[in-house]
VOVEX-941515 format. One record per residue (C-alpha): residue in one letter; x, y, z. Coordinates in steps of 0.05 Angstrom, whole numbers. Layout:
BEGIN
SITE:resn:u:v:w
SITE:A:X:Y:Z
...
***
This chain:
BEGIN
SITE:resn:u:v:w
SITE:X:4295:2991:-1656
SITE:X:4241:3030:-1692
SITE:X:4187:2991:-1727
SITE:X:4182:2990:-1802
SITE:X:4128:3035:-1831
SITE:X:4090:3041:-1897
SITE:X:4111:3092:-1949
SITE:X:4049:3137:-1948
SITE:X:4053:3150:-2023
SITE:X:4052:3078:-2044
SITE:X:4017:3041:-1987
SITE:X:3952:3040:-2025
SITE:X:3983:3003:-2083
SITE:X:3989:2939:-2043
SITE:X:4054:2917:-2076
SITE:X:4104:2971:-2058
SITE:X:4157:2956:-2006
SITE:X:4156:2975:-1934
SITE:X:4214:3021:-1917
SITE:X:4269:3004:-1869
SITE:X:4270:3040:-1802
SITE:X:4326:3085:-1824
SITE:X:4293:3108:-1888
SITE:X:4227:3118:-1852
SITE:X:4263:3168:-1808
SITE:X:4291:3205:-1869
SITE:X:4360:3172:-1869
SITE:X:4393:3145:-1932
SITE:X:4394:3070:-1921
SITE:X:4401:3048:-1994
SITE:X:4327:3032:-1996
SITE:X:4333:2970:-1953
SITE:X:4266:2934:-1963
SITE:X:4233:2904:-1901
SITE:X:4171:2873:-1932
SITE:X:4116:2890:-1980
SITE:X:4047:2908:-1956
SITE:X:4019:2844:-1986
SITE:X:4071:2803:-1951
SITE:X:4056:2839:-1885
SITE:X:3982:2824:-1891
SITE:X:3993:2751:-1911
SITE:X:4042:2742:-1853
SITE:X:3993:2767:-1802
SITE:X:3935:2728:-1831
SITE:X:3977:2665:-1821
SITE:X:3994:2685:-1750
SITE:X:3919:2693:-1736
SITE:X:3909:2622:-1762
SITE:X:3961:2600:-1711
SITE:X:3922:2636:-1656
SITE:X:3860:2597:-1677
SITE:X:3899:2532:-1677
SITE:X:3923:2544:-1606
SITE:X:3853:2561:-1584
SITE:X:3824:2497:-1615
SITE:X:3879:2455:-1584
SITE:X:3858:2479:-1515
SITE:X:3784:2471:-1530
SITE:X:3798:2398:-1549
SITE:X:3824:2386:-1479
SITE:X:3773:2424:-1437
SITE:X:3708:2413:-1475
SITE:X:3698:2344:-1445
SITE:X:3734:2352:-1379
SITE:X:3670:2358:-1338
SITE:X:3634:2299:-1371
SITE:X:3690:2247:-1375
SITE:X:3672:2214:-1309
SITE:X:3596:2206:-1320
SITE:X:3608:2185:-1392
SITE:X:3660:2134:-1369
SITE:X:3611:2105:-1318
SITE:X:3557:2102:-1371
SITE:X:3598:2063:-1422
SITE:X:3635:2020:-1371
SITE:X:3607:2016:-1300
SITE:X:3667:1975:-1278
SITE:X:3716:2033:-1288
SITE:X:3740:2065:-1224
SITE:X:3769:2133:-1205
SITE:X:3841:2110:-1216
SITE:X:3826:2094:-1288
SITE:X:3795:2163:-1295
SITE:X:3862:2192:-1273
SITE:X:3896:2155:-1331
SITE:X:3845:2182:-1380
SITE:X:3857:2254:-1357
SITE:X:3932:2244:-1358
SITE:X:3932:2210:-1427
SITE:X:3921:2278:-1461
SITE:X:3986:2306:-1432
SITE:X:4023:2241:-1445
SITE:X:4003:2243:-1518
SITE:X:4022:2316:-1524
SITE:X:4089:2303:-1491
SITE:X:4106:2248:-1540
SITE:X:4082:2285:-1602
SITE:X:4110:2354:-1590
SITE:X:4183:2338:-1606
SITE:X:4162:2295:-1665
SITE:X:4119:2349:-1698
SITE:X:4173:2400:-1681
SITE:X:4226:2359:-1717
SITE:X:4180:2349:-1776
SITE:X:4168:2425:-1782
SITE:X:4244:2437:-1784
SITE:X:4252:2399:-1850
SITE:X:4185:2404:-1884
SITE:X:4133:2459:-1895
SITE:X:4096:2471:-1830
SITE:X:4029:2461:-1864
SITE:X:4043:2386:-1866
SITE:X:4049:2372:-1790
SITE:X:3994:2423:-1776
SITE:X:3945:2388:-1823
SITE:X:3963:2318:-1801
SITE:X:3961:2334:-1726
SITE:X:3894:2369:-1733
SITE:X:3867:2310:-1773
SITE:X:3889:2263:-1717
SITE:X:3851:2305:-1667
SITE:X:3789:2304:-1711
SITE:X:3792:2228:-1718
SITE:X:3805:2220:-1643
SITE:X:3744:2262:-1626
SITE:X:3701:2220:-1673
SITE:X:3728:2157:-1638
SITE:X:3708:2187:-1571
SITE:X:3637:2195:-1597
SITE:X:3635:2120:-1615
SITE:X:3667:2090:-1552
SITE:X:3599:2063:-1530
SITE:X:3591:2020:-1593
SITE:X:3640:1963:-1579
SITE:X:3614:1907:-1534
SITE:X:3676:1906:-1489
SITE:X:3738:1946:-1470
SITE:X:3700:2011:-1479
SITE:X:3742:2048:-1427
SITE:X:3806:2031:-1465
SITE:X:3776:2061:-1528
SITE:X:3762:2124:-1489
SITE:X:3833:2124:-1463
SITE:X:3860:2117:-1534
SITE:X:3815:2172:-1559
SITE:X:3839:2222:-1506
SITE:X:3912:2202:-1517
SITE:X:3904:2215:-1592
SITE:X:3872:2282:-1580
SITE:X:3932:2300:-1538
SITE:X:3978:2273:-1592
SITE:X:3945:2319:-1642
SITE:X:3953:2377:-1593
SITE:X:4028:2367:-1601
SITE:X:4022:2417:-1658
SITE:X:4028:2474:-1608
SITE:X:4103:2465:-1615
SITE:X:4096:2478:-1690
SITE:X:4051:2538:-1676
SITE:X:4101:2571:-1629
SITE:X:4158:2554:-1675
SITE:X:4122:2587:-1734
SITE:X:4105:2649:-1693
SITE:X:4177:2655:-1670
SITE:X:4202:2653:-1741
SITE:X:4148:2698:-1770
SITE:X:4157:2757:-1722
SITE:X:4211:2808:-1708
SITE:X:4239:2816:-1638
SITE:X:4195:2876:-1626
SITE:X:4133:2836:-1645
SITE:X:4153:2772:-1609
SITE:X:4132:2788:-1537
SITE:X:4062:2812:-1554
SITE:X:4051:2756:-1604
SITE:X:4072:2702:-1555
SITE:X:4027:2735:-1503
SITE:X:3968:2732:-1552
SITE:X:3983:2659:-1566
SITE:X:3981:2642:-1492
SITE:X:3917:2684:-1485
SITE:X:3884:2644:-1541
SITE:X:3905:2580:-1505
SITE:X:3876:2605:-1440
SITE:X:3810:2627:-1472
SITE:X:3805:2557:-1503
SITE:X:3812:2525:-1434
SITE:X:3758:2572:-1406
SITE:X:3708:2566:-1463
SITE:X:3713:2490:-1469
SITE:X:3671:2477:-1407
SITE:X:3623:2533:-1429
SITE:X:3611:2496:-1494
SITE:X:3602:2431:-1454
SITE:X:3550:2464:-1410
SITE:X:3510:2488:-1471
SITE:X:3509:2417:-1499
SITE:X:3478:2390:-1434
SITE:X:3412:2416:-1460
SITE:X:3411:2357:-1508
SITE:X:3407:2309:-1449
SITE:X:3437:2240:-1437
SITE:X:3393:2204:-1488
SITE:X:3393:2255:-1543
SITE:X:3379:2228:-1613
SITE:X:3407:2167:-1647
SITE:X:3426:2162:-1720
SITE:X:3419:2087:-1730
SITE:X:3448:2086:-1800
SITE:X:3517:2104:-1774
SITE:X:3505:2081:-1702
SITE:X:3517:2152:-1677
SITE:X:3484:2175:-1613
SITE:X:3483:2251:-1608
SITE:X:3477:2269:-1534
SITE:X:3509:2314:-1482
SITE:X:3571:2270:-1481
SITE:X:3584:2263:-1555
SITE:X:3560:2330:-1582
SITE:X:3619:2369:-1552
SITE:X:3672:2325:-1585
SITE:X:3635:2326:-1652
SITE:X:3633:2401:-1647
SITE:X:3708:2401:-1633
SITE:X:3718:2356:-1694
SITE:X:3679:2405:-1737
SITE:X:3723:2462:-1714
SITE:X:3783:2420:-1731
SITE:X:3758:2409:-1802
SITE:X:3748:2484:-1809
SITE:X:3819:2494:-1784
SITE:X:3846:2446:-1837
SITE:X:3809:2485:-1892
SITE:X:3841:2549:-1867
SITE:X:3910:2517:-1869
SITE:X:3900:2504:-1944
SITE:X:3863:2568:-1962
SITE:X:3896:2623:-1921
SITE:X:3958:2599:-1885
SITE:X:4025:2614:-1918
SITE:X:4097:2602:-1896
SITE:X:4134:2665:-1875
SITE:X:4198:2679:-1840
SITE:X:4230:2745:-1820
SITE:X:4295:2760:-1784
SITE:X:4300:2795:-1717
SITE:X:4298:2863:-1751
SITE:X:4233:2845:-1787
SITE:X:4265:2836:-1856
SITE:X:4236:2781:-1899
SITE:X:4283:2721:-1900
SITE:X:4243:2671:-1939
SITE:X:4172:2656:-1959
SITE:X:4166:2582:-1977
SITE:X:4092:2583:-1994
SITE:X:4081:2657:-2008
SITE:X:4079:2662:-2084
SITE:X:4132:2608:-2087
SITE:X:4190:2658:-2084
SITE:X:4251:2665:-2042
SITE:X:4271:2733:-2013
SITE:X:4336:2766:-2033
SITE:X:4352:2784:-1961
SITE:X:4408:2739:-1937
SITE:X:4397:2699:-1873
SITE:X:4459:2727:-1839
SITE:X:4432:2718:-1768
SITE:X:4434:2642:-1776
SITE:X:4509:2645:-1765
SITE:X:4528:2628:-1694
SITE:X:4513:2575:-1642
SITE:X:4452:2572:-1597
SITE:X:4467:2580:-1522
SITE:X:4445:2511:-1498
SITE:X:4456:2529:-1425
SITE:X:4403:2582:-1432
SITE:X:4358:2533:-1470
SITE:X:4363:2480:-1415
SITE:X:4351:2533:-1361
SITE:X:4287:2558:-1394
SITE:X:4263:2486:-1402
SITE:X:4273:2474:-1327
SITE:X:4240:2540:-1308
SITE:X:4181:2525:-1354
SITE:X:4173:2456:-1323
SITE:X:4171:2487:-1254
SITE:X:4121:2540:-1275
SITE:X:4073:2488:-1306
SITE:X:4084:2440:-1248
SITE:X:4067:2494:-1197
SITE:X:4005:2513:-1235
SITE:X:3984:2441:-1244
SITE:X:3987:2432:-1168
SITE:X:3944:2492:-1158
SITE:X:3899:2482:-1221
SITE:X:4162:2948:-1414
SITE:X:4214:2919:-1378
SITE:X:4257:2864:-1404
SITE:X:4230:2793:-1406
SITE:X:4283:2768:-1357
SITE:X:4261:2817:-1303
SITE:X:4187:2801:-1315
SITE:X:4201:2726:-1310
SITE:X:4239:2740:-1245
SITE:X:4181:2781:-1218
SITE:X:4130:2728:-1239
SITE:X:4168:2674:-1201
SITE:X:4172:2718:-1139
SITE:X:4097:2729:-1142
SITE:X:4085:2654:-1146
SITE:X:4133:2643:-1088
SITE:X:4096:2694:-1045
SITE:X:4030:2662:-1064
SITE:X:4050:2593:-1040
SITE:X:4084:2621:-978
SITE:X:4019:2654:-958
SITE:X:3983:2587:-970
SITE:X:4024:2552:-916
SITE:X:3985:2535:-852
SITE:X:4004:2592:-805
SITE:X:3949:2593:-752
SITE:X:3935:2551:-691
SITE:X:3864:2529:-703
SITE:X:3858:2457:-726
SITE:X:3809:2439:-783
SITE:X:3742:2407:-772
SITE:X:3743:2331:-776
SITE:X:3695:2288:-816
SITE:X:3665:2256:-754
SITE:X:3616:2215:-797
SITE:X:3673:2170:-816
SITE:X:3688:2158:-741
SITE:X:3615:2140:-729
SITE:X:3615:2091:-787
SITE:X:3680:2058:-761
SITE:X:3711:2067:-830
SITE:X:3779:2091:-804
SITE:X:3835:2054:-771
SITE:X:3839:2060:-695
SITE:X:3905:2093:-677
SITE:X:3931:2123:-612
SITE:X:3913:2192:-636
SITE:X:3843:2173:-657
SITE:X:3832:2135:-592
SITE:X:3849:2198:-552
SITE:X:3804:2242:-593
SITE:X:3746:2193:-598
SITE:X:3709:2219:-536
SITE:X:3714:2290:-561
SITE:X:3686:2271:-629
SITE:X:3630:2232:-596
SITE:X:3609:2295:-558
SITE:X:3612:2338:-621
SITE:X:3577:2289:-667
SITE:X:3503:2299:-678
SITE:X:3461:2244:-710
SITE:X:3437:2258:-780
SITE:X:3367:2240:-805
SITE:X:3363:2172:-839
SITE:X:3344:2204:-905
SITE:X:3399:2256:-905
SITE:X:3438:2270:-970
SITE:X:3491:2316:-941
SITE:X:3562:2291:-954
SITE:X:3615:2294:-899
SITE:X:3652:2360:-894
SITE:X:3719:2376:-862
SITE:X:3786:2343:-862
SITE:X:3782:2267:-868
SITE:X:3814:2235:-807
SITE:X:3843:2180:-851
SITE:X:3894:2233:-868
SITE:X:3934:2235:-803
SITE:X:3961:2305:-814
SITE:X:3890:2332:-803
SITE:X:3902:2320:-728
SITE:X:3961:2368:-721
SITE:X:3962:2415:-782
SITE:X:3928:2483:-774
SITE:X:3872:2499:-822
SITE:X:3881:2545:-882
SITE:X:3834:2604:-878
SITE:X:3792:2628:-936
SITE:X:3828:2695:-938
SITE:X:3894:2658:-945
SITE:X:3868:2616:-1002
SITE:X:3838:2675:-1039
SITE:X:3901:2717:-1031
SITE:X:3945:2660:-1055
SITE:X:3898:2645:-1112
SITE:X:3902:2717:-1137
SITE:X:3978:2719:-1133
SITE:X:3990:2652:-1166
SITE:X:3938:2670:-1219
SITE:X:3977:2734:-1234
SITE:X:4046:2702:-1232
SITE:X:4032:2641:-1275
SITE:X:4012:2675:-1341
SITE:X:4070:2724:-1334
SITE:X:4120:2667:-1326
SITE:X:4088:2627:-1381
SITE:X:4091:2682:-1433
SITE:X:4160:2705:-1414
SITE:X:4187:2634:-1417
SITE:X:4163:2624:-1488
SITE:X:4185:2694:-1510
SITE:X:4256:2688:-1481
SITE:X:4262:2617:-1508
SITE:X:4245:2638:-1579
SITE:X:4292:2698:-1576
SITE:X:4350:2656:-1550
SITE:X:4341:2606:-1606
SITE:X:4342:2661:-1658
SITE:X:4332:2650:-1733
SITE:X:4352:2576:-1732
SITE:X:4296:2524:-1740
SITE:X:4259:2521:-1673
SITE:X:4212:2463:-1683
SITE:X:4250:2411:-1642
SITE:X:4267:2460:-1587
SITE:X:4195:2484:-1582
SITE:X:4175:2411:-1581
SITE:X:4219:2397:-1521
SITE:X:4192:2459:-1485
SITE:X:4120:2436:-1497
SITE:X:4139:2366:-1475
SITE:X:4168:2392:-1409
SITE:X:4103:2429:-1396
SITE:X:4062:2366:-1411
SITE:X:4107:2327:-1364
SITE:X:4094:2378:-1310
SITE:X:4018:2372:-1319
SITE:X:4026:2296:-1312
SITE:X:4069:2299:-1249
SITE:X:4030:2356:-1215
SITE:X:3968:2315:-1200
SITE:X:4012:2256:-1178
SITE:X:4048:2302:-1130
SITE:X:3982:2326:-1101
SITE:X:3955:2256:-1093
SITE:X:4017:2230:-1058
SITE:X:4051:2287:-1020
SITE:X:3989:2327:-1002
SITE:X:3947:2267:-984
SITE:X:3999:2233:-941
SITE:X:4038:2292:-912
SITE:X:3990:2350:-917
SITE:X:3993:2422:-942
SITE:X:4052:2443:-899
SITE:X:4099:2393:-933
SITE:X:4068:2401:-1002
SITE:X:4070:2476:-1005
SITE:X:4138:2480:-970
SITE:X:4168:2434:-1023
SITE:X:4137:2477:-1078
SITE:X:4166:2540:-1046
SITE:X:4234:2505:-1045
SITE:X:4229:2487:-1119
SITE:X:4211:2559:-1137
SITE:X:4270:2585:-1096
SITE:X:4316:2537:-1134
SITE:X:4286:2564:-1199
SITE:X:4300:2636:-1177
SITE:X:4372:2617:-1161
SITE:X:4380:2584:-1229
SITE:X:4351:2646:-1262
SITE:X:4402:2689:-1226
SITE:X:4459:2644:-1249
SITE:X:4439:2645:-1322
SITE:X:4409:2715:-1322
SITE:X:4462:2746:-1367
SITE:X:4456:2689:-1417
SITE:X:4381:2698:-1428
SITE:X:4389:2747:-1485
SITE:X:4366:2747:-1557
SITE:X:4408:2711:-1609
SITE:X:4420:2776:-1647
SITE:X:4441:2813:-1584
SITE:X:4489:2757:-1566
SITE:X:4525:2764:-1632
SITE:X:4525:2839:-1632
SITE:X:4476:2850:-1688
SITE:X:4426:2888:-1645
SITE:X:4427:2929:-1581
SITE:X:4395:2896:-1520
SITE:X:4355:2956:-1499
SITE:X:4319:2956:-1566
SITE:X:4294:2885:-1560
***
């Protein structure tokens, strides 16, 4: 499918139509209008606002991730590490709950409404986070609520992807979805960078007594995120417009763009969505996010297949293959802080010979595999080269799978409202980010890397088998109903 182009004689006017692919090539197509130049510009300005929204959603998560624990200890010294885990997980829980709700909302109302409300919730939640030290009790629960609400506001990513899916043609879809994921990734990366810059303010900072606001290294990042959210809301009202095009790129409707409806009929809306393919992509996406959480132009189907294979190879390499056992944290033996088992009794003389007394004023923490984890006594160590190789492969495979999942999903759904479906996909990813750390803390801690990584390899193999089973069904809605050739998508 050739892309629509501007008529060179009228492009400068700003209001003349873009020509259909056939007419652009000199064919007589009855002057089938794709979109005007002004519509094209407005549509892409709105897509860029969606990129920014995705970026800010990620920043809202990562901008405090390094300071949550010291801030929690500062406002409530009784809080322990297990409660910290709930605070970290609360973001994903909030997003998992909100994504389908905002998606459903966007199906029946202008998307600006859920976008503005969700962003306003995030702004308010960040302000609450800045004030969690003020109450005289239950401070940690206020922090928990603040992070859960930030995650709830981040449920708007379902609306973002739904809008992008409806505002792009099939040819534009893959690159646009890739850009969306890239903005999300950049937000995750730059969040801690912003946090680091704000450490210059220090723990005490300055206090504005009139409003009881303490501006320090813990509160400044969330207030900055709140400011960015306010700017985002202003852009929703000033620049963002509703646009929808069909798979060929023809304008279907423009709810907010000059208040007019397009004359192009929405013919592609006829037909049923392949729900088997939808469920399959949801499962594959869950596995992809789960695998990544544990580890913290070719067609899209083939790329997704290749990405999963790369991830499988990465975790296969990460399995303990050698014979050398890891070093043991002998300090814990010396301090009698571990249970005495048959295995530890046998190895006690050896550890005693290897142990060297440390100076009384030493500050070095114990290194090596903690003997409280019994698998340390019989599981070979993982070499640095293994870890680096695996890290590179998984780091390459994950973004490929992520982008292709969203792209295939949006193409399978076609021109029908995608808000709820995108909400469920986002919720499945949030669920994976919740279960991933739990998996690590339970399986890895109690059974070791051999069991943990073997189980992950097994899950990825099951995903590859599922992909093979539904491979022929993972096609665009328009292709499925014979309105477009597959090789052109």
